[in-house]
N, CA, C, O and CB atoms as a CASP TS submission, in Angstrom:
PFRMAT TS
TARGET T0000
AUTHOR 0000-0000-0000
METHOD Language model
MODEL 1
PARENT N/A
ATOM      1  N   MET     1      14.022  23.696 -17.958  1.00  0.00           N
ATOM      2  CA  MET     1      14.829  22.730 -17.249  1.00  0.00           C
ATOM      3  C   MET     1      14.441  22.746 -15.769  1.00  0.00           C
ATOM      4  O   MET     1      14.193  23.805 -15.191  1.00  0.00           O
ATOM      5  CB  MET     1      16.337  23.028 -17.435  1.00  0.00           C
ATOM      6  N   ILE     2      14.394  21.583 -15.182  1.00  0.00           N
ATOM      7  CA  ILE     2      14.083  21.477 -13.756  1.00  0.00           C
ATOM      8  C   ILE     2      15.327  21.845 -12.948  1.00  0.00           C
ATOM      9  O   ILE     2      16.397  21.270 -13.149  1.00  0.00           O
ATOM     10  CB  ILE     2      13.589  20.038 -13.393  1.00  0.00           C
ATOM     11  N   GLN     3      15.182  22.796 -12.043  1.00  0.00           N
ATOM     12  CA  GLN     3      16.297  23.248 -11.209  1.00  0.00           C
ATOM     13  C   GLN     3      16.336  22.522  -9.863  1.00  0.00           C
ATOM     14  O   GLN     3      17.408  22.214  -9.343  1.00  0.00           O
ATOM     15  CB  GLN     3      16.203  24.754 -10.981  1.00  0.00           C
ATOM     16  N   LYS     4      15.148  22.250  -9.305  1.00  0.00           N
ATOM     17  CA  LYS     4      15.074  21.690  -7.966  1.00  0.00           C
ATOM     18  C   LYS     4      13.723  21.003  -7.793  1.00  0.00           C
ATOM     19  O   LYS     4      12.710  21.474  -8.310  1.00  0.00           O
ATOM     20  CB  LYS     4      15.283  22.790  -6.887  1.00  0.00           C
ATOM     21  N   VAL     5      13.713  19.908  -7.077  1.00  0.00           N
ATOM     22  CA  VAL     5      12.465  19.221  -6.746  1.00  0.00           C
ATOM     23  C   VAL     5      12.125  19.575  -5.308  1.00  0.00           C
ATOM     24  O   VAL     5      12.927  19.338  -4.405  1.00  0.00           O
ATOM     25  CB  VAL     5      12.583  17.659  -6.941  1.00  0.00           C
ATOM     26  N   GLY     6      10.933  20.146  -5.086  1.00  0.00           N
ATOM     27  CA  GLY     6      10.538  20.571  -3.750  1.00  0.00           C
ATOM     28  C   GLY     6       9.916  19.460  -2.920  1.00  0.00           C
ATOM     29  O   GLY     6      10.186  19.332  -1.726  1.00  0.00           O
ATOM     30  N   GLN     7       9.068  18.648  -3.580  1.00  0.00           N
ATOM     31  CA  GLN     7       8.455  17.526  -2.865  1.00  0.00           C
ATOM     32  C   GLN     7       7.995  16.499  -3.872  1.00  0.00           C
ATOM     33  O   GLN     7       7.779  16.805  -5.045  1.00  0.00           O
ATOM     34  CB  GLN     7       7.268  17.995  -1.981  1.00  0.00           C
ATOM     35  N   ILE     8       7.848  15.259  -3.393  1.00  0.00           N
ATOM     36  CA  ILE     8       7.327  14.180  -4.225  1.00  0.00           C
ATOM     37  C   ILE     8       6.198  13.493  -3.479  1.00  0.00           C
ATOM     38  O   ILE     8       6.215  13.423  -2.250  1.00  0.00           O
ATOM     39  CB  ILE     8       8.444  13.165  -4.601  1.00  0.00           C
ATOM     40  N   GLY     9       5.226  12.991  -4.208  1.00  0.00           N
ATOM     41  CA  GLY     9       4.140  12.205  -3.633  1.00  0.00           C
ATOM     42  C   GLY     9       4.242  10.794  -4.179  1.00  0.00           C
ATOM     43  O   GLY     9       4.371  10.604  -5.388  1.00  0.00           O
ATOM     44  N   VAL    10       4.185   9.808  -3.305  1.00  0.00           N
ATOM     45  CA  VAL    10       4.366   8.426  -3.711  1.00  0.00           C
ATOM     46  C   VAL    10       3.187   7.596  -3.223  1.00  0.00           C
ATOM     47  O   VAL    10       2.996   7.464  -2.014  1.00  0.00           O
ATOM     48  CB  VAL    10       5.695   7.863  -3.168  1.00  0.00           C
ATOM     49  N   PRO    11       2.380   7.025  -4.142  1.00  0.00           N
ATOM     50  CA  PRO    11       1.303   6.136  -3.691  1.00  0.00           C
ATOM     51  C   PRO    11       1.906   4.806  -3.226  1.00  0.00           C
ATOM     52  O   PRO    11       2.725   4.213  -3.927  1.00  0.00           O
ATOM     53  CB  PRO    11       0.257   5.901  -4.832  1.00  0.00           C
ATOM     54  N   VAL    12       1.502   4.350  -2.060  1.00  0.00           N
ATOM     55  CA  VAL    12       2.037   3.104  -1.502  1.00  0.00           C
ATOM     56  C   VAL    12       0.908   2.253  -0.924  1.00  0.00           C
ATOM     57  O   VAL    12      -0.152   2.763  -0.560  1.00  0.00           O
ATOM     58  CB  VAL    12       3.094   3.403  -0.413  1.00  0.00           C
ATOM     59  N   LYS    13       1.156   0.956  -0.850  1.00  0.00           N
ATOM     60  CA  LYS    13       0.209   0.045  -0.215  1.00  0.00           C
ATOM     61  C   LYS    13       0.668  -0.355   1.180  1.00  0.00           C
ATOM     62  O   LYS    13      -0.157  -0.630   2.052  1.00  0.00           O
ATOM     63  CB  LYS    13       0.015  -1.196  -1.074  1.00  0.00           C
ATOM     64  N   GLU    14       1.979  -0.388   1.395  1.00  0.00           N
ATOM     65  CA  GLU    14       2.530  -0.751   2.703  1.00  0.00           C
ATOM     66  C   GLU    14       3.223   0.484   3.284  1.00  0.00           C
ATOM     67  O   GLU    14       4.409   0.719   3.054  1.00  0.00           O
ATOM     68  CB  GLU    14       3.532  -1.967   2.588  1.00  0.00           C
ATOM     69  N   LEU    15       2.456   1.255   4.034  1.00  0.00           N
ATOM     70  CA  LEU    15       2.907   2.551   4.530  1.00  0.00           C
ATOM     71  C   LEU    15       4.144   2.449   5.416  1.00  0.00           C
ATOM     72  O   LEU    15       5.081   3.231   5.255  1.00  0.00           O
ATOM     73  CB  LEU    15       1.796   3.218   5.293  1.00  0.00           C
ATOM     74  N   ASP    16       4.162   1.503   6.344  1.00  0.00           N
ATOM     75  CA  ASP    16       5.310   1.375   7.251  1.00  0.00           C
ATOM     76  C   ASP    16       6.608   1.102   6.494  1.00  0.00           C
ATOM     77  O   ASP    16       7.646   1.688   6.805  1.00  0.00           O
ATOM     78  CB  ASP    16       5.060   0.257   8.261  1.00  0.00           C
ATOM     79  N   LYS    17       6.551   0.218   5.506  1.00  0.00           N
ATOM     80  CA  LYS    17       7.740  -0.096   4.720  1.00  0.00           C
ATOM     81  C   LYS    17       8.177   1.101   3.880  1.00  0.00           C
ATOM     82  O   LYS    17       9.373   1.350   3.729  1.00  0.00           O
ATOM     83  CB  LYS    17       7.477  -1.304   3.819  1.00  0.00           C
ATOM     84  N   ALA    18       7.217   1.838   3.336  1.00  0.00           N
ATOM     85  CA  ALA    18       7.549   3.009   2.520  1.00  0.00           C
ATOM     86  C   ALA    18       8.213   4.086   3.362  1.00  0.00           C
ATOM     87  O   ALA    18       9.205   4.680   2.938  1.00  0.00           O
ATOM     88  CB  ALA    18       6.292   3.570   1.847  1.00  0.00           C
ATOM     89  N   ILE    19       7.680   4.344   4.547  1.00  0.00           N
ATOM     90  CA  ILE    19       8.276   5.346   5.435  1.00  0.00           C
ATOM     91  C   ILE    19       9.695   4.945   5.793  1.00  0.00           C
ATOM     92  O   ILE    19      10.604   5.774   5.763  1.00  0.00           O
ATOM     93  CB  ILE    19       7.430   5.523   6.714  1.00  0.00           C
ATOM     94  N   HIS    20       9.888   3.686   6.128  1.00  0.00           N
ATOM     95  CA  HIS    20      11.234   3.198   6.472  1.00  0.00           C
ATOM     96  C   HIS    20      12.194   3.400   5.299  1.00  0.00           C
ATOM     97  O   HIS    20      13.313   3.876   5.496  1.00  0.00           O
ATOM     98  CB  HIS    20      11.185   1.699   6.868  1.00  0.00           C
ATOM     99  N   PHE    21      11.780   3.052   4.101  1.00  0.00           N
ATOM    100  CA  PHE    21      12.658   3.168   2.935  1.00  0.00           C
ATOM    101  C   PHE    21      12.995   4.615   2.605  1.00  0.00           C
ATOM    102  O   PHE    21      14.170   4.973   2.524  1.00  0.00           O
ATOM    103  CB  PHE    21      12.014   2.510   1.732  1.00  0.00           C
ATOM    104  N   TYR    22      11.987   5.446   2.415  1.00  0.00           N
ATOM    105  CA  TYR    22      12.237   6.820   1.967  1.00  0.00           C
ATOM    106  C   TYR    22      12.863   7.693   3.054  1.00  0.00           C
ATOM    107  O   TYR    22      13.693   8.553   2.761  1.00  0.00           O
ATOM    108  CB  TYR    22      10.942   7.450   1.499  1.00  0.00           C
ATOM    109  N   LYS    23      12.469   7.475   4.296  1.00  0.00           N
ATOM    110  CA  LYS    23      12.994   8.304   5.387  1.00  0.00           C
ATOM    111  C   LYS    23      14.332   7.774   5.895  1.00  0.00           C
ATOM    112  O   LYS    23      15.316   8.508   5.972  1.00  0.00           O
ATOM    113  CB  LYS    23      11.987   8.368   6.540  1.00  0.00           C
ATOM    114  N   ASP    24      14.351   6.491   6.239  1.00  0.00           N
ATOM    115  CA  ASP    24      15.544   5.936   6.873  1.00  0.00           C
ATOM    116  C   ASP    24      16.639   5.560   5.873  1.00  0.00           C
ATOM    117  O   ASP    24      17.821   5.769   6.150  1.00  0.00           O
ATOM    118  CB  ASP    24      15.167   4.724   7.680  1.00  0.00           C
ATOM    119  N   LYS    25      16.270   5.019   4.734  1.00  0.00           N
ATOM    120  CA  LYS    25      17.273   4.582   3.753  1.00  0.00           C
ATOM    121  C   LYS    25      17.727   5.720   2.836  1.00  0.00           C
ATOM    122  O   LYS    25      18.921   5.868   2.577  1.00  0.00           O
ATOM    123  CB  LYS    25      16.714   3.441   2.911  1.00  0.00           C
ATOM    124  N   LEU    26      16.771   6.530   2.338  1.00  0.00           N
ATOM    125  CA  LEU    26      17.132   7.602   1.412  1.00  0.00           C
ATOM    126  C   LEU    26      17.371   8.942   2.100  1.00  0.00           C
ATOM    127  O   LEU    26      17.946   9.853   1.505  1.00  0.00           O
ATOM    128  CB  LEU    26      16.053   7.759   0.381  1.00  0.00           C
ATOM    129  N   GLY    27      16.930   9.066   3.358  1.00  0.00           N
ATOM    130  CA  GLY    27      17.181  10.292   4.114  1.00  0.00           C
ATOM    131  C   GLY    27      16.264  11.459   3.781  1.00  0.00           C
ATOM    132  O   GLY    27      16.601  12.608   4.068  1.00  0.00           O
ATOM    133  N   LEU    28      15.093  11.183   3.170  1.00  0.00           N
ATOM    134  CA  LEU    28      14.152  12.259   2.859  1.00  0.00           C
ATOM    135  C   LEU    28      13.316  12.587   4.086  1.00  0.00           C
ATOM    136  O   LEU    28      13.035  11.710   4.903  1.00  0.00           O
ATOM    137  CB  LEU    28      13.241  11.869   1.674  1.00  0.00           C
ATOM    138  N   SER    29      12.918  13.848   4.216  1.00  0.00           N
ATOM    139  CA  SER    29      12.094  14.280   5.347  1.00  0.00           C
ATOM    140  C   SER    29      10.618  14.067   5.022  1.00  0.00           C
ATOM    141  O   SER    29      10.146  14.485   3.965  1.00  0.00           O
ATOM    142  CB  SER    29      12.365  15.770   5.690  1.00  0.00           C
ATOM    143  N   LEU    30       9.896  13.421   5.921  1.00  0.00           N
ATOM    144  CA  LEU    30       8.469  13.195   5.734  1.00  0.00           C
ATOM    145  C   LEU    30       7.718  14.489   5.977  1.00  0.00           C
ATOM    146  O   LEU    30       7.834  15.083   7.049  1.00  0.00           O
ATOM    147  CB  LEU    30       7.956  12.084   6.672  1.00  0.00           C
ATOM    148  N   LEU    31       6.949  14.932   4.990  1.00  0.00           N
ATOM    149  CA  LEU    31       6.188  16.165   5.095  1.00  0.00           C
ATOM    150  C   LEU    31       4.803  15.887   5.660  1.00  0.00           C
ATOM    151  O   LEU    31       4.402  16.526   6.633  1.00  0.00           O
ATOM    152  CB  LEU    31       6.083  16.849   3.732  1.00  0.00           C
ATOM    153  N   PHE    32       4.074  14.964   5.083  1.00  0.00           N
ATOM    154  CA  PHE    32       2.768  14.560   5.615  1.00  0.00           C
ATOM    155  C   PHE    32       2.333  13.251   4.984  1.00  0.00           C
ATOM    156  O   PHE    32       2.897  12.821   3.978  1.00  0.00           O
ATOM    157  CB  PHE    32       1.707  15.653   5.365  1.00  0.00           C
ATOM    158  N   ILE    33       1.331  12.620   5.575  1.00  0.00           N
ATOM    159  CA  ILE    33       0.713  11.402   5.055  1.00  0.00           C
ATOM    160  C   ILE    33      -0.733  11.731   4.741  1.00  0.00           C
ATOM    161  O   ILE    33      -1.450  12.277   5.580  1.00  0.00           O
ATOM    162  CB  ILE    33       0.822  10.207   6.075  1.00  0.00           C
ATOM    163  N   GLN    34      -1.160  11.400   3.538  1.00  0.00           N
ATOM    164  CA  GLN    34      -2.541  11.659   3.133  1.00  0.00           C
ATOM    165  C   GLN    34      -3.207  10.329   2.820  1.00  0.00           C
ATOM    166  O   GLN    34      -2.724   9.571   1.979  1.00  0.00           O
ATOM    167  CB  GLN    34      -2.605  12.619   1.902  1.00  0.00           C
ATOM    168  N   ILE    35      -4.318  10.045   3.498  1.00  0.00           N
ATOM    169  CA  ILE    35      -5.086   8.837   3.239  1.00  0.00           C
ATOM    170  C   ILE    35      -6.056   9.153   2.096  1.00  0.00           C
ATOM    171  O   ILE    35      -6.990   9.935   2.273  1.00  0.00           O
ATOM    172  CB  ILE    35      -5.850   8.345   4.534  1.00  0.00           C
ATOM    173  N   VAL    36      -5.837   8.551   0.938  1.00  0.00           N
ATOM    174  CA  VAL    36      -6.655   8.824  -0.235  1.00  0.00           C
ATOM    175  C   VAL    36      -7.913   7.959  -0.211  1.00  0.00           C
ATOM    176  O   VAL    36      -9.025   8.481  -0.297  1.00  0.00           O
ATOM    177  CB  VAL    36      -5.851   8.576  -1.528  1.00  0.00           C
ATOM    178  N   TRP    37      -7.749   6.672  -0.097  1.00  0.00           N
ATOM    179  CA  TRP    37      -8.834   5.744   0.190  1.00  0.00           C
ATOM    180  C   TRP    37      -8.212   4.576   0.914  1.00  0.00           C
ATOM    181  O   TRP    37      -6.992   4.413   0.867  1.00  0.00           O
ATOM    182  CB  TRP    37      -9.590   5.287  -1.114  1.00  0.00           C
ATOM    183  N   PRO    38      -9.005   3.752   1.585  1.00  0.00           N
ATOM    184  CA  PRO    38      -8.437   2.768   2.521  1.00  0.00           C
ATOM    185  C   PRO    38      -7.324   1.879   1.960  1.00  0.00           C
ATOM    186  O   PRO    38      -6.419   1.499   2.703  1.00  0.00           O
ATOM    187  CB  PRO    38      -9.523   1.897   3.012  1.00  0.00           C
ATOM    188  N   SER    39      -7.369   1.542   0.686  1.00  0.00           N
ATOM    189  CA  SER    39      -6.361   0.630   0.145  1.00  0.00           C
ATOM    190  C   SER    39      -5.119   1.341  -0.379  1.00  0.00           C
ATOM    191  O   SER    39      -4.169   0.679  -0.797  1.00  0.00           O
ATOM    192  CB  SER    39      -6.962  -0.189  -0.955  1.00  0.00           C
ATOM    193  N   LEU    40      -5.105   2.683  -0.367  1.00  0.00           N
ATOM    194  CA  LEU    40      -3.980   3.411  -0.932  1.00  0.00           C
ATOM    195  C   LEU    40      -3.640   4.615  -0.066  1.00  0.00           C
ATOM    196  O   LEU    40      -4.497   5.457   0.204  1.00  0.00           O
ATOM    197  CB  LEU    40      -4.288   3.853  -2.368  1.00  0.00           C
ATOM    198  N   ASN    41      -2.402   4.690   0.361  1.00  0.00           N
ATOM    199  CA  ASN    41      -1.900   5.839   1.124  1.00  0.00           C
ATOM    200  C   ASN    41      -0.921   6.595   0.248  1.00  0.00           C
ATOM    201  O   ASN    41      -0.269   6.001  -0.610  1.00  0.00           O
ATOM    202  CB  ASN    41      -1.223   5.391   2.464  1.00  0.00           C
ATOM    203  N   VAL    42      -0.811   7.890   0.453  1.00  0.00           N
ATOM    204  CA  VAL    42       0.193   8.681  -0.254  1.00  0.00           C
ATOM    205  C   VAL    42       1.097   9.323   0.796  1.00  0.00           C
ATOM    206  O   VAL    42       0.627  10.025   1.692  1.00  0.00           O
ATOM    207  CB  VAL    42      -0.474   9.770  -1.184  1.00  0.00           C
ATOM    208  N   THR    43       2.383   9.075   0.673  1.00  0.00           N
ATOM    209  CA  THR    43       3.346   9.733   1.549  1.00  0.00           C
ATOM    210  C   THR    43       4.029  10.815   0.746  1.00  0.00           C
ATOM    211  O   THR    43       4.362  10.604  -0.420  1.00  0.00           O
ATOM    212  CB  THR    43       4.383   8.722   2.136  1.00  0.00           C
ATOM    213  N   VAL    44       4.242  11.963   1.346  1.00  0.00           N
ATOM    214  CA  VAL    44       4.865  13.077   0.652  1.00  0.00           C
ATOM    215  C   VAL    44       6.156  13.445   1.392  1.00  0.00           C
ATOM    216  O   VAL    44       6.154  13.658   2.605  1.00  0.00           O
ATOM    217  CB  VAL    44       3.891  14.302   0.562  1.00  0.00           C
ATOM    218  N   TYR    45       7.243  13.514   0.646  1.00  0.00           N
ATOM    219  CA  TYR    45       8.544  13.804   1.233  1.00  0.00           C
ATOM    220  C   TYR    45       9.104  15.107   0.693  1.00  0.00           C
ATOM    221  O   TYR    45       8.890  15.462  -0.466  1.00  0.00           O
ATOM    222  CB  TYR    45       9.518  12.662   0.964  1.00  0.00           C
ATOM    223  N   VAL    46       9.818  15.806   1.546  1.00  0.00           N
ATOM    224  CA  VAL    46      10.522  17.028   1.149  1.00  0.00           C
ATOM    225  C   VAL    46      11.850  16.617   0.548  1.00  0.00           C
ATOM    226  O   VAL    46      12.599  15.854   1.158  1.00  0.00           O
ATOM    227  CB  VAL    46      10.727  18.004   2.363  1.00  0.00           C
ATOM    228  N   CYS    47      12.148  17.109  -0.634  1.00  0.00           N
ATOM    229  CA  CYS    47      13.416  16.816  -1.309  1.00  0.00           C
ATOM    230  C   CYS    47      14.276  18.068  -1.279  1.00  0.00           C
ATOM    231  O   CYS    47      13.948  19.067  -1.919  1.00  0.00           O
ATOM    232  CB  CYS    47      13.183  16.333  -2.779  1.00  0.00           C
ATOM    233  N   SER    48      15.363  18.017  -0.546  1.00  0.00           N
ATOM    234  CA  SER    48      16.234  19.189  -0.462  1.00  0.00           C
ATOM    235  C   SER    48      17.591  18.873  -1.050  1.00  0.00           C
ATOM    236  O   SER    48      18.470  19.734  -1.073  1.00  0.00           O
ATOM    237  CB  SER    48      16.381  19.660   0.990  1.00  0.00           C
TER
END
């Protein structure tokens, strides 16, 4: 059984909108941004 989620990685195309949604709307802490290839960014959030 899953007890706790430590972090999630979300592939996004519109980085600014994703940061606004996950950070400002859901209240998750941004851990880092990883550029995978130019058309796809991955944002990783800490889930506490």
